[in-house]
All heavy atoms as an XYZ file, in Angstrom:
953
protein
N     100.684    134.096     96.278
C     101.839    134.143     97.188
C     103.114    134.417     96.391
O     103.252    133.998     95.255
C     101.970    132.826     97.938
N     104.019    135.097     97.019
C     105.314    135.430     96.423
C     106.135    134.139     96.259
O     106.452    133.488     97.250
C     106.009    136.434     97.365
C     107.422    136.778     96.945
O     107.850    136.330     95.864
O     108.085    137.498     97.695
N     106.471    133.755     95.021
C     107.193    132.486     94.832
C     108.542    132.445     95.556
O     108.937    131.415     96.075
C     107.374    132.368     93.322
C     106.984    133.674     92.737
C     106.221    134.443     93.768
N     109.227    133.586     95.602
C     110.526    133.567     96.285
C     110.346    133.350     97.794
O     111.173    132.720     98.436
C     111.299    134.852     96.018
O     110.584    135.972     96.506
N     109.238    133.827     98.329
C     108.941    133.605     99.749
C     108.688    132.110     99.997
O     109.183    131.542    100.968
C     107.723    134.437    100.172
C     107.467    134.423    101.647
C     106.297    135.317    102.021
C     106.068    135.291    103.520
N     104.891    136.075    103.893
N     107.951    131.479     99.083
C     107.678    130.041     99.164
C     108.982    129.249     99.061
O     109.224    128.331     99.836
C     106.716    129.603     98.034
O     105.564    130.440     98.078
C     106.295    128.158     98.175
N     109.829    129.643     98.109
C     111.118    128.957     97.940
C     111.990    129.113     99.183
O     112.646    128.164     99.601
C     111.854    129.504     96.711
C     111.257    129.024     95.406
C     111.781    129.790     94.185
O     112.807    130.498     94.306
O     111.140    129.682     93.128
N     111.994    130.310     99.763
C     112.779    130.538    100.988
C     112.249    129.689    102.132
O     113.030    129.109    102.888
C     112.778    132.018    101.374
C     113.729    132.872    100.549
C     114.008    134.231    101.183
N     112.808    134.963    101.551
C     112.131    135.790    100.730
N     112.561    135.984     99.495
N     111.054    136.422    101.154
N     110.933    129.591    102.239
C     110.324    128.775    103.297
C     110.706    127.306    103.116
O     111.052    126.629    104.080
C     108.810    128.942    103.298
N     110.674    126.831    101.859
C     111.044    125.437    101.581
C     112.517    125.199    101.902
O     112.865    124.184    102.486
C     110.769    125.078    100.124
C     109.344    124.662     99.879
C     109.164    124.116     98.480
O     109.670    124.660     97.510
N     108.421    123.037     98.372
N     113.364    126.129    101.511
C     114.801    125.996    101.779
C     115.052    125.981    103.285
O     115.862    125.201    103.782
C     115.576    127.129    101.121
N     114.328    126.807    104.006
C     114.462    126.875    105.451
C     114.014    125.557    106.100
O     114.680    125.022    106.987
C     113.631    128.046    105.979
O     113.491    127.963    107.366
N     112.884    125.024    105.625
C     112.392    123.737    106.138
C     113.401    122.643    105.826
O     113.717    121.815    106.673
C     111.017    123.391    105.516
O     110.100    124.437    105.827
C     110.471    122.082    106.065
N     113.937    122.643    104.590
C     114.933    121.640    104.219
C     116.137    121.709    105.160
O     116.609    120.688    105.645
C     115.390    121.799    102.760
C     116.492    120.831    102.421
C     116.204    119.486    102.184
C     117.826    121.226    102.406
C     117.212    118.564    101.928
C     118.846    120.315    102.144
C     118.522    118.992    101.916
O     119.526    118.081    101.672
N     116.615    122.908    105.430
C     117.768    123.070    106.330
C     117.469    122.478    107.708
O     118.316    121.857    108.315
C     118.170    124.544    106.471
C     118.951    125.077    105.286
C     120.186    124.236    104.924
O     120.980    123.892    105.828
O     120.362    123.914    103.734
N     116.236    122.687    108.186
C     115.866    122.173    109.505
C     115.719    120.652    109.514
O     115.933    120.015    110.541
C     114.580    122.845    110.002
C     114.825    124.327    110.346
C     113.580    124.996    110.855
N     112.638    125.142    109.737
C     111.388    125.564    109.861
N     110.907    125.872    111.032
N     110.616    125.684    108.798
N     115.347    120.075    108.372
C     115.150    118.616    108.296
C     116.383    117.885    107.761
O     116.444    116.668    107.776
C     113.939    118.291    107.417
C     112.600    118.849    107.877
C     111.490    118.391    106.946
C     112.280    118.455    109.305
N     117.357    118.654    107.300
C     118.561    118.109    106.673
C     119.268    117.023    107.505
O     119.667    116.005    106.946
C     119.525    119.256    106.369
C     120.581    118.931    105.356
C     121.354    120.203    105.037
C     122.567    119.921    104.194
N     123.331    121.141    103.967
N     119.408    117.202    108.834
C     120.085    116.136    109.598
C     119.410    114.770    109.435
O     120.086    113.753    109.284
C     120.000    116.617    111.052
C     119.830    118.103    110.958
C     119.064    118.348    109.683
N     118.084    114.751    109.423
C     117.359    113.481    109.274
C     117.521    112.927    107.857
O     117.753    111.728    107.677
C     115.885    113.669    109.606
N     117.417    113.791    106.859
C     117.534    113.353    105.462
C     118.944    112.827    105.189
O     119.122    111.772    104.571
C     117.140    114.502    104.496
C     115.636    114.775    104.630
C     117.514    114.153    103.055
C     115.150    116.044    103.961
N     119.949    113.522    105.697
C     121.336    113.064    105.501
C     121.588    111.737    106.197
O     122.322    110.898    105.693
C     122.321    114.132    105.991
C     122.399    115.299    105.028
C     123.360    116.395    105.475
O     123.747    116.432    106.670
O     123.720    117.221    104.625
N     120.958    111.541    107.358
C     121.120    110.280    108.089
C     120.549    109.121    107.274
O     121.162    108.054    107.180
C     120.433    110.386    109.454
C     120.439    109.117    110.236
C     121.024    109.322    111.619
N     120.899    108.119    112.408
C     121.649    107.031    112.241
N     122.596    107.017    111.340
N     121.473    105.972    112.982
N     119.373    109.323    106.689
C     118.749    108.282    105.855
C     119.656    107.979    104.667
O     119.931    106.823    104.353
C     117.366    108.744    105.329
C     116.381    108.908    106.484
C     116.824    107.756    104.290
C     115.153    109.740    106.116
N     120.145    109.023    104.011
C     120.955    108.846    102.806
C     122.322    108.232    103.097
O     122.862    107.514    102.277
C     121.086    110.171    102.069
C     119.737    110.579    101.502
C     119.797    111.774    100.586
N     118.520    111.940     99.916
C     118.227    111.447     98.708
N     119.119    110.778     98.037
N     117.034    111.634     98.183
N     122.869    108.503    104.289
C     124.195    107.955    104.598
C     124.121    106.538    105.154
O     125.102    105.810    105.129
C     124.932    108.860    105.589
O     124.292    108.819    106.851
N     122.952    106.138    105.658
C     122.824    104.799    106.244
C     121.453    104.202    105.924
O     120.650    103.961    106.826
C     123.055    104.872    107.743
N     121.169    103.957    104.638
C     119.842    103.455    104.278
C     119.529    102.080    104.871
O     118.376    101.730    105.058
C     119.871    103.395    102.748
C     121.308    103.367    102.384
C     122.029    104.105    103.472
N     120.583    101.312    105.176
C     120.405     99.957    105.702
C     119.990     99.949    107.176
O     119.537     98.944    107.682
C     121.700     99.164    105.528
C     122.858     99.821    106.226
N     123.476    100.950    105.702
C     123.473     99.549    107.392
C     124.440    101.318    106.534
N     124.461    100.487    107.558
N     120.164    101.078    107.868
C     119.828    101.133    109.291
C     118.351    101.400    109.496
O     117.680    101.940    108.629
C     120.645    102.230    109.986
C     122.112    101.878    110.094
C     122.932    102.965    110.767
O     122.354    103.910    111.329
O     124.167    102.859    110.709
N     117.860    101.034    110.684
C     116.464    101.313    111.024
C     116.329    102.812    111.274
O     117.182    103.406    111.928
C     116.070    100.532    112.269
N     115.273    103.405    110.743
C     115.039    104.833    110.938
C     113.638    105.011    111.498
O     112.673    104.606    110.857
C     115.158    105.600    109.613
C     116.517    105.527    109.018
N     117.567    106.301    109.471
C     117.022    104.765    108.027
C     118.653    106.018    108.779
N     118.351    105.083    107.897
N     113.550    105.607    112.681
C     112.228    105.859    113.249
C     111.947    107.352    113.188
O     112.860    108.169    113.197
C     112.170    105.382    114.704
O     112.898    106.277    115.529
N     110.673    107.657    113.136
C     110.265    109.057    113.100
C     110.701    109.759    114.392
O     111.136    110.904    114.357
C     108.753    109.175    112.821
C     108.540    110.270    111.792
C     107.955    109.437    114.044
C     107.187    110.316    111.212
N     110.626    109.060    115.514
C     111.017    109.645    116.806
C     112.498    110.021    116.791
O     112.882    111.114    117.219
C     110.716    108.675    117.943
N     113.321    109.131    116.278
C     114.764    109.347    116.182
C     115.055    110.533    115.248
O     115.847    111.406    115.577
C     115.360    108.051    115.638
C     116.849    107.944    115.580
C     117.253    106.637    114.899
O     116.724    106.287    113.838
N     118.168    105.917    115.509
N     114.411    110.545    114.097
C     114.622    111.608    113.117
C     114.159    112.947    113.669
O     114.840    113.966    113.509
C     113.874    111.281    111.821
N     113.012    112.954    114.341
C     112.465    114.181    114.916
C     113.421    114.735    115.969
O     113.712    115.933    115.997
C     111.095    113.912    115.533
N     113.936    113.863    116.812
C     114.839    114.321    117.869
C     116.153    114.837    117.289
O     116.719    115.798    117.792
C     115.023    113.222    118.916
O     116.312    112.711    118.911
N     116.605    114.244    116.207
C     117.800    114.707    115.495
C     117.632    116.157    115.030
O     118.579    116.921    114.990
C     118.031    113.788    114.297
C     119.406    113.614    113.712
C     120.402    113.201    114.780
C     119.368    112.579    112.601
N     116.397    116.513    114.674
C     116.095    117.856    114.161
C     115.518    118.781    115.232
O     115.232    119.951    114.948
C     115.105    117.747    113.002
S     115.730    116.775    111.625
N     115.312    118.263    116.430
C     114.799    119.077    117.521
C     113.303    119.347    117.470
O     112.841    120.404    117.906
N     112.531    118.402    116.937
C     111.071    118.556    116.861
C     110.373    117.402    117.553
O     110.963    116.340    117.739
C     110.608    118.563    115.393
C     111.055    119.766    114.621
C     111.987    119.650    113.603
C     110.542    121.031    114.900
C     112.405    120.758    112.881
C     110.963    122.144    114.175
C     111.890    122.000    113.175
O     112.290    123.093    112.471
N     109.099    117.618    117.854
C     108.281    116.497    118.324
C     108.007    115.626    117.098
O     108.010    116.136    115.972
C     106.958    116.998    118.901
O     106.124    117.478    117.854
N     107.773    114.328    117.301
C     107.500    113.459    116.151
C     106.342    113.957    115.268
O     106.445    113.919    114.045
C     107.170    112.109    116.793
C     107.964    112.128    118.064
C     107.901    113.558    118.539
N     105.264    114.457    115.875
C     104.123    114.889    115.057
C     104.448    116.149    114.253
O     104.076    116.253    113.086
C     102.875    115.098    115.922
O     103.120    116.091    116.892
N     105.169    117.084    114.859
C     105.545    118.302    114.135
C     106.530    117.955    113.004
O     106.416    118.445    111.888
C     106.150    119.340    115.083
C     106.386    120.668    114.435
N     105.368    121.466    113.977
C     107.540    121.318    114.134
C     105.881    122.567    113.439
N     107.199    122.493    113.510
N     107.488    117.094    113.323
C     108.455    116.646    112.322
C     107.729    115.985    111.146
O     108.022    116.280    109.989
C     109.450    115.658    112.953
C     110.379    115.033    111.942
C     111.518    115.701    111.524
C     110.104    113.784    111.401
C     112.374    115.138    110.580
C     110.945    113.212    110.457
C     112.081    113.897    110.050
N     106.787    115.094    111.455
C     106.050    114.373    110.401
C     105.323    115.358    109.489
O     105.330    115.202    108.263
C     105.067    113.384    111.016
N     104.707    116.386    110.085
C     103.997    117.397    109.296
C     104.954    118.166    108.396
O     104.709    118.338    107.204
C     103.266    118.382    110.225
C     101.783    118.124    110.343
C     101.033    119.270    111.009
N     101.689    119.871    112.171
C     101.663    119.363    113.399
N     101.014    118.234    113.641
N     102.272    119.979    114.382
N     106.055    118.639    108.961
C     107.053    119.387    108.185
C     107.630    118.521    107.066
O     107.806    118.976    105.946
C     108.206    119.848    109.082
C     107.996    121.079    109.936
C     109.220    121.307    110.828
C     107.746    122.305    109.083
N     107.936    117.282    107.400
C     108.548    116.365    106.437
C     107.606    116.139    105.258
O     108.020    116.190    104.106
C     108.893    115.032    107.110
C     109.829    114.197    106.288
C     111.195    114.315    106.447
C     109.347    113.303    105.333
C     112.077    113.568    105.670
C     110.212    112.557    104.555
C     111.574    112.692    104.729
N     106.333    115.907    105.565
C     105.355    115.667    104.508
C     105.178    116.916    103.638
O     105.086    116.834    102.415
C     104.005    115.219    105.083
C     103.100    114.652    104.045
N     102.357    115.447    103.194
C     102.843    113.370    103.683
C     101.675    114.667    102.376
N     101.945    113.404    102.642
N     105.166    118.059    104.284
C     105.009    119.313    103.550
C     106.198    119.529    102.601
O     106.033    119.961    101.466
C     104.896    120.474    104.549
C     104.464    121.773    103.918
C     104.223    122.836    104.977
C     103.890    124.150    104.314
N     103.884    125.255    105.255
N     107.392    119.194    103.050
C     108.602    119.385    102.249
C     108.704    118.372    101.109
O     109.006    118.729     99.976
C     109.851    119.289    103.136
C     111.182    119.443    102.400
C     111.385    120.889    101.945
C     112.342    119.005    103.274
N     108.461    117.095    101.419
C     108.734    116.031    100.443
C     107.492    115.558     99.692
O     107.608    114.872     98.684
C     109.359    114.801    101.138
O     108.394    114.268    102.066
C     110.645    115.150    101.859
N     106.317    115.865    100.226
C     105.089    115.391     99.600
C     104.788    113.933     99.908
O     103.888    113.331     99.334
N     105.547    113.365    100.816
C     105.351    111.967    101.191
C     105.631    111.804    102.685
O     106.232    112.673    103.296
C     106.253    111.049    100.329
O     105.896    109.687    100.566
C     107.721    111.223    100.632
N     105.208    110.677    103.234
C     105.463    110.435    104.658
C     106.937    110.048    104.860
O     107.611    109.618    103.915
C     104.572    109.310    105.177
O     105.009    108.066    104.652
N     107.396    110.180    106.086
C     108.764    109.811    106.432
C     109.029    108.347    106.074
O     110.016    108.019    105.420
C     108.994    110.053    107.933
C     110.357    109.632    108.402
C     111.465    110.416    108.126
C     110.530    108.468    109.126
C     112.736    110.040    108.549
C     111.789    108.080    109.561
C     112.892    108.868    109.272
N     108.120    107.472    106.478
C     108.273    106.034    106.227
C     108.330    105.733    104.738
O     109.161    104.948    104.275
C     107.091    105.263    106.866
O     106.944    105.718    108.209
C     107.316    103.774    106.872
N     107.454    106.387    103.971
C     107.409    106.188    102.523
C     108.707    106.701    101.874
O     109.243    106.078    100.964
C     106.186    106.914    101.947
C     105.758    106.437    100.587
C     105.425    104.943    100.533
O     104.891    104.369    101.481
N     105.774    104.301     99.446
N     109.211    107.810    102.378
C     110.463    108.387    101.861
C     111.617    107.397    102.069
O     112.396    107.143    101.155
C     110.753    109.709    102.577
C     112.015    110.390    102.101
C     111.990    111.252    101.004
C     113.236    110.181    102.742
C     113.152    111.888    100.559
C     114.392    110.801    102.303
C     114.345    111.653    101.214
O     115.495    112.267    100.778
N     111.716    106.854    103.280
C     112.786    105.896    103.584
C     112.657    104.683    102.658
O     113.639    104.242    102.056
C     112.757    105.456    105.071
C     113.735    104.321    105.329
C     113.063    106.632    105.990
N     111.439    104.177    102.511
C     111.196    103.018    101.658
C     111.586    103.312    100.207
O     112.310    102.542     99.577
C     109.718    102.610    101.730
C     109.302    101.435    100.839
C     110.003    100.148    101.262
C     107.795    101.247    100.878
N     111.131    104.449     99.685
C     111.446    104.795     98.292
C     112.944    104.975     98.078
O     113.484    104.554     97.059
C     110.685    106.055     97.869
C     109.217    105.781     97.643
C     108.378    107.043     97.489
O     108.829    108.148     97.776
N     107.155    106.870     97.039
N     113.616    105.583     99.046
C     115.067    105.774     98.920
C     115.785    104.421     98.900
O     116.670    104.183     98.070
C     115.606    106.662    100.044
C     117.065    106.969     99.846
C     117.487    107.751     98.775
C     118.032    106.452    100.699
C     118.831    108.015     98.553
C     119.381    106.719    100.493
C     119.773    107.495     99.422
O     121.112    107.740     99.205
N     115.390    103.517     99.802
C     115.998    102.187     99.839
C     115.774    101.438     98.527
O     116.684    100.767     98.022
C     115.411    101.372    100.990
C     115.901    101.804    102.334
C     115.207    101.035    103.428
N     115.826    101.330    104.713
C     115.295    101.010    105.861
N     114.136    100.387    105.916
N     115.911    101.315    106.984
N     114.565    101.542     97.986
C     114.258    100.853     96.733
C     115.068    101.431     95.570
O     115.511    100.694     94.690
C     112.753    100.920     96.436
C     111.879    100.082     97.367
C     110.402    100.396     97.145
C     112.148     98.587     97.188
N     115.274    102.745     95.597
C     116.082    103.402     94.572
C     117.521    102.873     94.607
O     118.113    102.562     93.577
C     116.065    104.905     94.877
C     116.547    105.820     93.802
C     116.463    107.275     94.284
O     115.364    107.730     94.683
O     117.518    107.940     94.279
N     118.084    102.760     95.806
C     119.445    102.223     95.973
C     119.496    100.769     95.486
O     120.440    100.366     94.812
C     119.871    102.275     97.458
C     119.765    103.669     97.987
C     121.250    101.673     97.660
C     121.006    104.325     98.417
N     118.483     99.999     95.857
C     118.422     98.591     95.445
C     118.347     98.486     93.917
O     119.045     97.665     93.314
C     117.222     97.902     96.087
N     117.519     99.320     93.293
C     117.386     99.296     91.829
C     118.728     99.603     91.170
O     119.134     98.928     90.217
C     116.321    100.295     91.380
N     119.441    100.605     91.708
C     120.767    100.933     91.163
C     121.731     99.770     91.324
O     122.501     99.465     90.412
C     121.334    102.193     91.834
C     120.585    103.443     91.412
O     119.981    103.489     90.350
N     120.621    104.454     92.256
N     121.677     99.115     92.480
C     122.565     97.970     92.728
C     122.225     96.811     91.800
O     123.123     96.116     91.313
C     122.472     97.543     94.186
N     120.943     96.595     91.545
C     120.543     95.517     90.634
C     121.078     95.777     89.227
O     121.445     94.840     88.510
C     119.015     95.389     90.588
C     118.366     94.773     91.826
C     116.857     95.015     91.814
C     118.673     93.288     91.928
N     121.128     97.038     88.829
C     121.622     97.401     87.500
C     123.140     97.316     87.411
O     123.679     96.940     86.388
C     121.233     98.843     87.158
C     119.796     99.015     86.790
C     119.473    100.481     86.536
O     120.044    101.382     87.143
N     118.540    100.721     85.641
N     123.820     97.724     88.488
C     125.261     97.936     88.381
C     126.119     96.846     89.014
O     127.334     96.916     88.944
C     125.623     99.279     89.020
O     125.302     99.248     90.399
N     125.499     95.860     89.665
C     126.327     94.817     90.273
C     125.716     93.452     90.023
O     124.548     93.345     89.650
C     126.460     95.048     91.784
O     125.330     94.526     92.470
N     126.514     92.433     90.242
C     126.004     91.068     90.074
C     125.777     90.420     91.440
O     125.641     89.206     91.538
C     126.981     90.247     89.242
O     128.248     90.283     89.866
N     125.749     91.244     92.491
C     125.499     90.718     93.839
C     124.158     89.990     93.880
O     123.215     90.385     93.194
C     125.421     91.856     94.851
C     126.729     92.453     95.238
C     126.531     93.439     96.391
O     125.476     94.041     96.542
N     127.561     93.587     97.190
N     124.080     88.955     94.707
C     122.795     88.266     94.856
C     121.709     89.235     95.358
O     122.008     90.150     96.137
C     123.071     87.192     95.913
C     124.551     87.052     95.964
C     125.129     88.362     95.528
N     120.494     89.020     94.921
C     119.384     89.886     95.296
C     119.192     89.918     96.814
O     118.934     90.978     97.382
C     118.096     89.469     94.548
C     118.274     89.811     93.064
C     116.867     90.152     95.125
C     117.211     89.266     92.140
N     119.380     88.777     97.470
C     119.213     88.754     98.933
C     120.226     89.685     99.601
O     119.888     90.376    100.553
C     119.412     87.336     99.516
O     120.557     86.746     98.904
C     118.207     86.458     99.273
N     121.437     89.709     99.085
C     122.464     90.586     99.660
C     122.113     92.057     99.431
O     122.267     92.887    100.326
C     123.823     90.254     99.038
C     124.925     91.102     99.599
C     126.245     90.422     99.559
N     127.233     91.343    100.086
C     128.482     91.359     99.698
N     128.909     90.499     98.798
N     129.322     92.216    100.215
N     121.641     92.394     98.242
C     121.224     93.763     97.939
C     120.084     94.166     98.879
O     120.085     95.256     99.442
C     120.809     93.906     96.457
C     122.050     93.784     95.560
C     120.082     95.224     96.212
C     121.760     93.697     94.072
N     119.130     93.269     99.065
C     117.999     93.546     99.964
C     118.507     93.849    101.373
O     118.122     94.863    101.979
C     117.028     92.367     99.981
N     119.392     93.002    101.893
C     119.937     93.209    103.243
C     120.714     94.515    103.344
O     120.563     95.254    104.313
C     120.844     92.042    103.652
C     120.146     90.787    104.127
C     121.154     89.647    104.284
C     119.413     91.036    105.445
N     121.541     94.793    102.338
C     122.370     96.000    102.376
C     121.562     97.287    102.244
O     122.053     98.357    102.558
C     123.447     95.937    101.287
C     124.535     94.944    101.642
C     125.632     94.844    100.594
O     125.542     95.488     99.539
O     126.586     94.094    100.854
N     120.328     97.179    101.763
C     119.489     98.366    101.656
C     118.434     98.402    102.765
O     117.496     99.183    102.696
C     118.828     98.476    100.262
O     118.181     97.250     99.937
C     119.856     98.798     99.196
N     118.593     97.552    103.781
C     117.743     97.647    104.968
C     116.519     96.762    104.967
O     115.652     96.918    105.825
N     116.423     95.843    104.019
C     115.288     94.918    104.002
C     115.726     93.598    104.611
O     116.612     92.954    104.090
C     114.787     94.691    102.570
C     114.193     95.911    101.942
C     114.973     96.755    101.172
C     112.854     96.229    102.128
C     114.431     97.896    100.585
C     112.303     97.364    101.552
C     113.089     98.202    100.779
N     115.095     93.213    105.722
C     115.505     91.984    106.395
C     114.549     90.841    106.092
O     114.678     89.755    106.642
C     115.635     92.230    107.896
C     116.643     93.301    108.173
N     117.989     93.108    107.986
C     116.503     94.593    108.548
C     118.641     94.234    108.242
N     117.755     95.142    108.584
N     113.604     91.115    105.200
C     112.631     90.107    104.813
C     112.553     90.148    103.290
O     112.104     91.136    102.716
C     111.293     90.468    105.470
C     110.170     89.537    105.078
O     110.043     89.123    103.931
N     109.336     89.217    106.049
N     113.020     89.089    102.657
C     113.112     89.067    101.201
C     111.749     89.181    100.521
O     111.615     89.860     99.511
C     113.837     87.806    100.723
C     114.206     87.800     99.243
C     115.116     88.974     98.889
C     114.857     86.490     98.862
N     110.730     88.538    101.094
C     109.427     88.621    100.433
C     108.858     90.037    100.542
O     108.214     90.522     99.601
C     108.451     87.563    100.956
O     108.103     87.821    102.277
N     109.122     90.726    101.658
C     108.686     92.124    101.775
C     109.431     92.990    100.752
O     108.837     93.839    100.092
C     108.904     92.661    103.192
C     108.603     94.135    103.304
C     107.308     94.603    103.114
C     109.609     95.066    103.547
C     107.019     95.970    103.179
C     109.331     96.421    103.615
C     108.032     96.863    103.432
O     107.755     98.206    103.481
N     110.738     92.755    100.629
C     111.531     93.496     99.649
C     110.953     93.300     98.244
O     110.744     94.261     97.507
C     112.996     93.041     99.688
C     113.821     93.567     98.542
C     114.122     94.921     98.446
C     114.295     92.718     97.557
C     114.880     95.416     97.382
C     115.054     93.199     96.494
C     115.339     94.555     96.419
N     110.685     92.060     97.884
C     110.158     91.754     96.555
C     108.805     92.427     96.333
O     108.569     93.020     95.280
C     110.063     90.220     96.353
O     111.363     89.659     96.561
C     109.574     89.870     94.956
N     107.913     92.368     97.340
C     106.591     93.017     97.222
C     106.730     94.527     97.064
O     106.097     95.134     96.201
C     105.722     92.716     98.452
C     105.008     91.383     98.389
C     103.887     91.280     99.418
N     104.201     91.778    100.752
C     104.819     91.085    101.705
N     105.217     89.847    101.470
N     105.050     91.621    102.888
N     107.572     95.138     97.904
C     107.753     96.596     97.859
C     108.387     97.013     96.529
O     107.970     97.994     95.917
C     108.623     97.057     99.033
N     109.377     96.257     96.100
C     110.070     96.560     94.843
C     109.098     96.457     93.662
O     109.053     97.330     92.801
C     111.256     95.608     94.638
C     112.173     96.048     93.533
C     113.284     96.820     93.809
C     111.920     95.700     92.204
C     114.136     97.254     92.791
C     112.756     96.120     91.181
C     113.870     96.897     91.483
N     108.312     95.392     93.648
C     107.347     95.175     92.570
C     106.288     96.278     92.567
O     105.902     96.761     91.501
C     106.696     93.776     92.702
O     107.745     92.795     92.752
C     105.785     93.471     91.538
N     105.851     96.699     93.746
C     104.864     97.784     93.842
C     105.442     99.083     93.275
O     104.750     99.836     92.596
C     104.419     97.970     95.288
N     106.717     99.334     93.530
C     107.366    100.571     93.083
C     107.708    100.549     91.588
O     107.518    101.525     90.892
C     108.642    100.790     93.898
C     109.470    101.988     93.492
C     109.051    103.265     94.183
O     108.328    103.247     95.158
N     109.509    104.382     93.672
N     108.241     99.420     91.109
C     108.785     99.371     89.738
C     107.957     98.553     88.749
O     108.273     98.522     87.565
C     110.226     98.862     89.758
C     111.161     99.846     90.406
C     111.551     99.709     91.734
C     111.637    100.959     89.707
C     112.390    100.638     92.339
C     112.472    101.887     90.308
C     112.843    101.716     91.621
O     113.670    102.632     92.218
N     106.941     97.855     89.247
C     106.072     97.096     88.348
C     106.622     95.752     87.893
O     105.985     95.049     87.119
N     107.824     95.418     88.344
C     108.431     94.115     88.041
C     109.195     93.637     89.279
O     109.556     94.442     90.132
C     109.435     94.182     86.842
C     108.720     94.417     85.525
C     110.501     95.235     87.072
N     109.442     92.329     89.352
C     110.212     91.801     90.478
C     111.679     92.230     90.339
O     112.117     92.583     89.232
C     110.167     90.256     90.505
O     110.826     89.784     89.322
C     108.747     89.728     90.587
N     112.439     92.179     91.423
C     113.872     92.512     91.334
C     114.592     91.658     90.281
O     115.420     92.170     89.526
C     114.400     92.220     92.736
C     113.210     92.396     93.627
C     112.032     91.924     92.818
N     114.264     90.383     90.204
C     114.881     89.483     89.220
C     114.578     89.952     87.799
O     115.471     90.026     86.948
C     114.360     88.037     89.418
O     114.566     87.669     90.785
C     115.074     87.054     88.508
N     113.311     90.278     87.553
C     112.889     90.740     86.230
C     113.533     92.092     85.906
O     113.967     92.336     84.786
C     111.360     90.852     86.172
C     110.817     91.127     84.785
C     111.154     90.023     83.777
O     110.925     88.845     84.033
N     111.713     90.410     82.644
N     113.608     92.965     86.915
C     114.215     94.292     86.741
C     115.663     94.142     86.290
O     116.116     94.790     85.349
C     114.135     95.063     88.056
C     114.621     96.487     87.975
C     113.757     97.506     87.563
C     115.931     96.824     88.321
C     114.190     98.826     87.500
C     116.364     98.133     88.251
C     115.492     99.128     87.842
O     115.925    100.439     87.783
N     116.390     93.262     86.952
C     117.796     93.027     86.596
C     117.894     92.464     85.183
O     118.709     92.921     84.392
C     118.453     92.085     87.599
C     119.868     91.704     87.229
C     120.525     90.864     88.265
N     121.230     91.706     89.219
C     121.720     91.267     90.364
N     121.560     90.032     90.726
N     122.381     92.103     91.163
N     117.048     91.508     84.858
C     117.069     90.907     83.515
C     116.756     91.955     82.454
O     117.416     92.007     81.416
C     116.071     89.754     83.444
N     115.761     92.809     82.716
C     115.383     93.855     81.768
C     116.524     94.860     81.560
O     116.764     95.276     80.440
C     114.142     94.614     82.249
C     112.885     93.750     82.190
O     112.924     92.643     81.600
O     111.861     94.190     82.752
N     117.212     95.228     82.635
C     118.290     96.214     82.487
C     119.502     95.586     81.804
O     120.218     96.254     81.087
C     118.715     96.832     83.840
O     119.071     95.802     84.749
C     117.605     97.678     84.432
N     119.706     94.265     81.987
C     120.818     93.591     81.293
C     120.542     93.537     79.792
O     121.440     93.710     78.990
C     121.033     92.177     81.863
C     121.744     92.206     83.194
C     121.765     90.854     83.906
O     121.179     89.883     83.385
O     122.355     90.794     84.994
N     119.264     93.319     79.422
C     118.887     93.265     78.009
C     119.077     94.616     77.330
O     119.509     94.683     76.197
C     117.421     92.836     77.863
C     117.253     91.337     77.704
C     115.818     90.987     77.406
C     115.109     90.644     78.687
N     113.674     90.519     78.608
N     118.754     95.682     78.061
C     118.787     97.021     77.439
C     120.189     97.625     77.403
O     120.422     98.618     76.753
C     117.826     97.964     78.152
O     118.258     98.187     79.472
N     121.150     97.001     78.105
C     122.495     97.593     78.086
C     123.413     96.890     77.112
O     123.154     95.836     76.605
C     123.106     97.594     79.477
O     123.156     96.292     80.019
């Protein structure tokens, strides 16, 4: 396949999904449903889910989760805010779920992650 054709197709898909991606990035703390995101982009939820996975290589739900965890990790490194507050501000309303998800993603608990980054700086 022509690589420039593939790149154009990806850019086109990104443009069509951009409203949903920008919404997640501008408000990670808010609830994001596939139905809401699909309607924002003018697609059915199943078509949106397929396009989204094809573009990002991950599911919509997984993308939202990974983005929230990335924001939380940055906050743990750059602020002294309590972990519970960081969890809430990044859309996690259950601290034990936040800790499990964070540990699954980074291999250490949020507390350990913060301690490790303080040691290395």
